[in-house]
C-alpha positions as CSV (number, residue, x, y, z in Angstrom):
1,M,-50.0,5.4,3.5
2,T,-47.2,3.8,5.5
3,Q,-44.1,5.7,6.4
4,S,-40.6,4.4,6.6
5,S,-39.3,4.0,10.2
6,T,-36.0,5.5,9.2
7,P,-36.0,9.2,8.2
8,P,-34.3,10.0,4.9
9,G,-31.8,12.2,6.8
10,D,-30.6,9.3,8.9
11,R,-30.2,7.1,5.8
12,A,-28.1,9.9,4.1
13,K,-25.9,10.2,7.2
14,R,-25.1,6.5,7.4
15,P,-22.7,6.3,4.4
16,N,-21.1,9.5,5.7
17,G,-20.6,8.1,9.1
18,L,-19.2,4.9,7.6
19,L,-16.8,6.9,5.5
20,R,-15.6,8.9,8.5
21,A,-14.9,5.7,10.4
22,L,-13.1,4.1,7.4
23,N,-11.2,7.4,6.9
24,A,-10.0,7.3,10.5
25,L,-8.9,3.7,10.1
26,D,-7.1,4.6,6.9
27,R,-5.3,7.6,8.5
28,G,-4.2,5.5,11.5
29,L,-2.8,2.8,9.2
30,G,-1.1,5.5,7.2
31,I,0.6,6.8,10.3
32,V,1.9,3.3,11.2
33,E,3.2,2.7,7.7
34,R,4.9,6.1,7.4
35,V,6.6,5.8,10.9
36,I,7.9,2.3,10.1
37,V,9.1,3.0,6.6
38,A,10.5,6.5,7.2
39,G,12.0,5.5,10.5
40,S,13.7,2.5,8.9
41,I,15.1,4.6,6.1
42,L,16.4,7.3,8.5
43,V,18.1,4.7,10.7
44,M,19.6,3.0,7.7
45,A,20.9,6.3,6.3
46,A,22.3,7.4,9.7
47,L,24.0,4.0,10.3
48,M,25.6,3.8,6.8
49,S,26.8,7.4,7.1
50,A,28.3,6.7,10.5
51,H,29.9,3.6,9.1
52,V,31.5,5.5,6.2
53,V,32.8,8.3,8.5
54,G,34.2,5.8,10.9
55,N,36.1,4.1,8.1
56,L,37.5,7.4,6.8
57,L,38.5,8.8,10.2
58,F,39.3,5.8,12.3
59,Q,39.8,3.1,9.7
60,H,37.1,1.1,11.6
61,G,33.4,1.2,10.9
62,I,30.5,0.1,13.0
63,S,30.2,-3.6,13.5
64,G,27.1,-5.3,12.1
65,T,26.2,-2.3,9.8
66,Y,25.5,-4.4,6.7
67,E,23.6,-7.0,8.7
68,V,21.3,-4.3,10.2
69,T,20.9,-2.7,6.8
70,E,19.7,-6.0,5.3
71,M,17.2,-6.3,8.1
72,L,15.9,-2.8,7.5
73,I,15.6,-3.5,3.8
74,V,13.3,-6.4,4.6
75,I,11.2,-4.2,6.8
76,I,10.9,-1.4,4.3
77,T,10.1,-3.8,1.4
78,F,7.2,-5.6,3.1
79,V,5.7,-2.8,5.1
80,G,6.0,-0.7,1.9
81,V,3.6,-3.1,0.2
82,G,0.8,-1.6,2.4
83,Y,2.0,1.9,1.8
84,A,2.1,1.5,-2.0
85,T,-1.4,0.0,-2.0
86,R,-2.7,2.8,0.2
87,N,-1.4,5.4,-2.4
88,A,-2.4,3.3,-5.5
89,R,1.3,3.0,-6.5
90,H,1.2,-0.7,-7.0
91,I,1.6,-2.5,-10.4
92,S,-1.7,-3.2,-12.2
93,M,-2.5,-5.1,-15.3
94,S,-5.3,-3.1,-16.9
95,A,-5.6,-4.3,-20.5
96,I,-9.2,-5.6,-20.0
97,Y,-10.0,-3.1,-17.3
98,D,-9.3,-0.1,-19.5
99,Q,-11.8,-1.3,-22.1
100,L,-14.7,-1.2,-19.7
101,G,-16.7,1.6,-18.3
102,G,-19.4,2.5,-15.8
103,R,-20.7,-0.3,-13.5
104,L,-18.7,-3.0,-15.3
105,R,-15.5,-1.1,-14.7
106,K,-16.3,-0.5,-11.0
107,G,-17.5,-4.1,-10.6
108,L,-14.2,-5.5,-12.0
109,L,-12.2,-3.2,-9.8
110,I,-14.1,-4.4,-6.7
111,L,-13.6,-8.0,-7.8
112,I,-9.9,-7.5,-8.3
113,C,-9.5,-5.8,-4.9
114,L,-11.4,-8.5,-3.2
115,G,-9.3,-11.2,-4.8
116,T,-6.1,-9.4,-4.0
117,A,-7.1,-8.9,-0.4
118,V,-7.7,-12.6,0.0
119,L,-4.3,-13.3,-1.5
120,M,-2.6,-10.8,0.8
121,F,-4.3,-12.3,3.9
122,Y,-3.2,-15.8,2.7
123,F,0.4,-14.5,2.3
124,A,0.1,-13.0,5.8
125,F,-1.0,-16.3,7.2
126,K,1.8,-18.3,5.5
127,S,4.4,-15.8,6.5
128,A,3.2,-15.9,10.1
129,E,3.7,-19.6,10.1
130,Y,7.2,-19.0,8.8
131,V,7.9,-16.5,11.6
132,M,6.7,-19.1,14.1
133,T,9.0,-21.7,12.6
134,I,12.0,-19.3,12.9
135,Y,11.0,-18.5,16.5
136,G,10.8,-22.2,17.4
137,R,14.3,-22.8,15.9
138,G,15.8,-19.9,17.8
139,R,17.5,-18.5,14.7
140,A,19.5,-15.3,15.1
141,S,21.7,-13.0,13.0
142,A,25.4,-13.9,12.7
143,S,27.1,-10.8,14.1
144,L,24.7,-9.1,16.5
145,H,22.6,-12.2,17.4
146,I,19.3,-10.4,16.8
147,P,16.4,-12.9,16.8
148,L,15.4,-13.2,13.1
149,W,11.7,-13.7,14.0
150,I,11.5,-10.1,15.1
151,I,12.7,-8.9,11.7
152,Y,10.5,-11.2,9.7
153,L,7.4,-10.0,11.5
154,A,7.5,-7.4,8.8
155,L,6.1,-10.0,6.4
156,P,2.8,-10.7,8.0
157,V,2.4,-7.1,9.1
158,G,3.0,-5.8,5.6
159,F,0.7,-8.3,3.9
160,T,-2.0,-7.6,6.5
161,L,-1.8,-3.9,6.0
162,A,-2.0,-4.4,2.2
163,G,-5.0,-6.7,2.6
164,V,-6.8,-4.1,4.8
165,Q,-6.1,-1.4,2.2
166,Y,-7.7,-3.4,-0.5
167,L,-10.7,-4.0,1.6
168,L,-10.9,-0.3,2.3
169,T,-10.8,0.3,-1.5
170,V,-13.7,-2.1,-1.9
171,A,-15.7,-0.3,0.8
172,R,-15.0,3.1,-0.7
173,N,-16.3,2.0,-4.1
174,L,-19.4,0.4,-2.7
175,V,-20.5,3.6,-0.9
176,S,-19.3,6.1,-3.5
177,Q,-20.5,6.9,-7.0
178,D,-17.0,7.5,-8.4
179,I,-14.4,4.9,-9.0
180,Y,-11.5,4.8,-6.5
181,R,-8.2,2.9,-7.1
182,S,-7.5,3.2,-3.4
183,F,-9.4,4.6,-0.4
184,N,-8.4,8.2,-1.2
185,E,-7.2,7.9,-4.8
186,K,-10.0,8.6,-7.2
187,E,-9.4,7.2,-10.7
188,A,-8.7,9.8,-13.3
189,Y,-7.0,9.9,-16.6
190,A,-5.0,12.9,-17.8
191,E,-6.5,14.7,-20.7
192,V,-4.7,14.9,-24.1
193,P,-2.3,17.9,-24.0
194,D,-3.4,21.0,-26.0
195,D,-0.3,21.0,-28.2
196,L,-0.9,17.3,-29.1
197,E,-4.5,18.1,-30.0
198,T,-3.4,21.1,-32.1
199,S,-0.8,19.0,-34.0
200,S,-3.4,16.3,-34.6
201,D,-5.8,18.9,-36.0
202,D,-3.0,20.4,-38.2
203,D,-2.1,16.9,-39.5
204,A,-5.8,16.2,-40.3
205,S,-6.2,19.5,-42.2
206,R,-3.0,18.9,-44.2
207,G,-4.2,15.4,-45.1
208,A,-7.6,16.8,-46.2
């Protein structure tokens, strides 16, 4: 009888090692997303507060406040795409998906994630071309003369982060038995509340 060259223990460790590597990547990307989004929100809040206080006390706010705020909103919006994907807080159309179960359900989820990842990377490519165009034209903001290509880097960065998160979701579903809507978010539906079940039973008994 021939024996396999790879011990069963080693085969069992491979998915675990892959999951650890993917989990480390997911945590690293999560840190980057949180630092950018939270940092931008804090800077925007501090700047707007200082602007309001300056207007109240000295009748003169901080120059370029609204311009910087608009730039920070762009950064928060597009980097937030990756953050929302990572936490499975993105919008999903699930009319057909909810009717499926088992392997069909997981297969459709993997297909959706793959297709969305390709779309995100395409958006990242096109937005990178846009950034290069802005850089070539030397466009800058009106008041502070900040190069706009620096701000619009948030577009390819955000789309790339989202695409990577969708690929991580695909990998997680391929190596796990359960269904995951994101790398760390397992799919689960809330059970019917007890009071709703009780009222339904009472209605049924009265109808009988």
